N, C-alpha and C positions, 0 to 999 in steps of 0.2 A: 579554479578549486587546486591548482596545482602547490602543493604542499607534501611537507615531510609525512611518508605513510607511519611513522609513530605518533601523529597527531591526530587524535579523535575528533572529530564536531561534536561540541558540548552541546550547542543551542544553533537555532533557526538564525541566531543573530551572528554565528560565525561563519555559517555558511553565505550571507547576505540576501538580503530581500531579493536583489534586482536576479542574484541565479537561483534562487530557490524559485521564483517567478515563472521560470524558465525550465521547472519540472513538470512535468505530464504525469495525473494520477487516474488512474483506471478505479470507479468505484461502481459494486456490485450489489444490489438488494433488488427486492421484490418488490420491495414496500415505496411507492413513489414517494409518499409524506419524506421517510427518511432521507431517498436521496435528496431530496429537496433541502434537507435542513445541512446533508452532508456536504451538500457545495458552498450551504451560506457558512459554514463552519471553516470548510478551505479556502474557501476566498479569504474571510476574516485571518486568517492562519499567513495569506501571503501569495496563494496559488492561483495560478490564473490557466494552466491549461487543466482542467479536470473534466474525463469523460463518465458520464452516470449513465449505466446500463442496469434493464431490470430483469435481466436474465443473463446466465453464462454463455449461450451461445454468443448471444452479442457483443459481449466483452469480450470473447474469442476470437473473433471474427477480429475485433479492433488490434488485439495484441498479435494477429499474424501480420497485421500490415503496418503498424506501427508500434513498438515494445515500449511502455512507460516505464517509468520512476519507481512507481509502488504502485500496488494492490491493495487495495481495502474491500473485502468482501465479508458479506453475511452469509450463515453457515447455512439455514433454511431456505433453500428453493428448489421450487422443481420447473423439472425435470433433472436439472443436474444441481445437486448441493454443491456449497460453497468449500464441502473437503473433496469431493469429488473434483473440483475445478484447480484448488490447489496441488491436488498428485496429477493433474494435467500439467500443471504449470513447472511443474517440478521434474516433470517427467523428459520434457523438449529440452534439447540443446538451447536454444535461443531463449528462453522464456524462466529456465530454471534460478538464475542470480539476479532476478527482479524479486525486491523487498515485498513479504506480501503478510499483512493485517488480515487475523481471521476476527467475524465479531457477528455475535449472538445473544440473543437473549434466555438463553439456557446458561444457569451457572453450574453444570454440573462440573465437577473438577473432570471427568474424563474428556472430556469437549475438549477443554484445555489442553491435556496433555496427549491426547490423538492429533489435535494440530500442529504442536510445537514440535513431536515426535515425524510427523509429516513434512516438516520443512517448515512452517509458517515463523514468521521472523516475532509474533508477537500476537496478542491476543485480548481482544475488548469483550466486557459486557454490556449490554445492553440494558439502561441507558446508561451512558458515559457523557462526560461533560466533555467541554472545548477544549481546556486544561487536559484533559486524560488523553483527549485525541492528539493535540497536539505532544504532549509529552512522548506518547506511544510511535509518532510519526519520527520524532528527532531521533530515537532509538533507532527505528529500522530503517533510515538513513543512515544514523551516523555508523550502525555495522557493515553497511557495503560502502564507506567512505574510509573507515579503518584498513578493512582488508584491501581496497585498492582504490588510491587516493585519485587516478585516472580520470581524467572526467569522460572518456568515454562510458564508462559502467554507469555513471548517472543518464544516461538518454538526455541530454539536453534538447530541449525544441529549439529550432532554429526558427 
């Protein structure tokens, strides 16, 4: 991943399938069938280290032990919702720079505005396509690669 800071990653092809497979992703959604669909799409993209949780508490515990390269979270969950999870992530020093993608079935613009304003890197409205997911992940990971190309910021799994 060593590259000039002025070079942005335009696609997963530039990142490389081998290196992409080393990235870890935490997905949080209280809908088990959605989690299964997300895992399938993420594997199709090329990710191998996918950690799926049906609640924020278990995801947060994982992140405390092993910070992922990317987080994808649903908004509408109980008892802690995705927005509150995002605020927790951005408050803590060890997790504030992890790219965070929020998703929800609610199409209200204020959800998007609130999530982006709180630090989400991007926002997906359910249902979304494989292509939309892939593009959104590329953008989220591309932002952090552009900000600092040192591989320690991508939290590669060894």
